[in-house]
C-alpha positions in Angstrom: -1.4 -31.0 2.7 1.4 -28.5 3.2 4.1 -31.2 3.1 2.9 -32.6 -0.2 2.4 -29.2 -1.8 5.6 -27.9 -0.3 4.9 -24.1 -0.3 7.1 -22.0 1.8 6.0 -20.8 5.2 5.8 -17.2 3.9 3.5 -18.3 1.0 1.1 -19.8 3.5 0.5 -16.3 5.0 -2.3 -15.9 2.5 -4.2 -18.5 4.5 -4.3 -16.2 7.5 -2.4 -18.7 9.6 0.6 -17.5 11.7 4.0 -18.6 10.6 4.9 -19.8 14.1 1.9 -22.1 14.1 2.8 -23.5 10.7 6.4 -24.1 11.7 5.2 -25.8 14.9 2.8 -28.0 13.0 5.5 -29.0 10.5 7.9 -29.8 13.3 5.3 -31.9 15.0 4.3 -33.6 11.8 7.9 -34.5 11.1 8.4 -35.8 14.6 5.3 -38.0 14.3 6.4 -39.3 10.9 9.7 -40.4 12.5 8.0 -42.2 15.3 8.8 -39.6 17.9 6.3 -38.4 20.5 4.4 -35.3 19.5 5.7 -31.9 20.6 3.7 -29.8 23.0 0.5 -30.4 24.9 -2.9 -30.6 23.1 -5.2 -27.7 23.8 -7.8 -28.1 26.5 -11.5 -27.6 25.6 -11.4 -24.3 27.5 -8.3 -23.2 25.5 -10.0 -24.1 22.2 -13.1 -22.2 23.3 -11.0 -19.1 24.1 -9.3 -19.3 20.8 -12.6 -19.5 18.9 -14.0 -16.6 20.9 -10.9 -14.5 20.3 -11.2 -15.2 16.6 -14.9 -14.3 16.6 -14.1 -11.1 18.6 -11.5 -10.1 16.0 -13.9 -10.8 13.2 -16.7 -8.8 14.8 -14.4 -5.9 15.4 -13.4 -5.9 11.7 -17.1 -6.0 10.8 -17.8 -3.0 13.0 -15.0 -1.1 11.4 -16.2 -1.9 7.9 -19.8 -0.9 8.8 -18.5 2.4 10.2 -16.6 3.1 7.0 -19.6 2.2 4.8 -21.9 4.3 6.9 -19.5 7.3 6.6 -19.3 6.8 2.9 -23.1 6.8 2.4 -23.5 9.7 4.7 -21.1 11.8 2.5 -22.9 10.6 -0.6 -26.3 11.7 0.8 -25.2 15.3 1.3 
């Protein structure tokens, strides 16, 4: 858990999680530990689905870019 390991928000960048999200989670965690109501609204099922699809879309775009680069590399090597 981040609170127990106490890394800085910047160090958590290596996990590919946005700093804003981490700060929001930490604020919410602190509020819950102090008996305060949670901050923000939970995501709806549709919002969760959109986030998953956006993530998948980004990943597929990265895969396509990588495949293009690899194809170009092998095309040059074959000449």
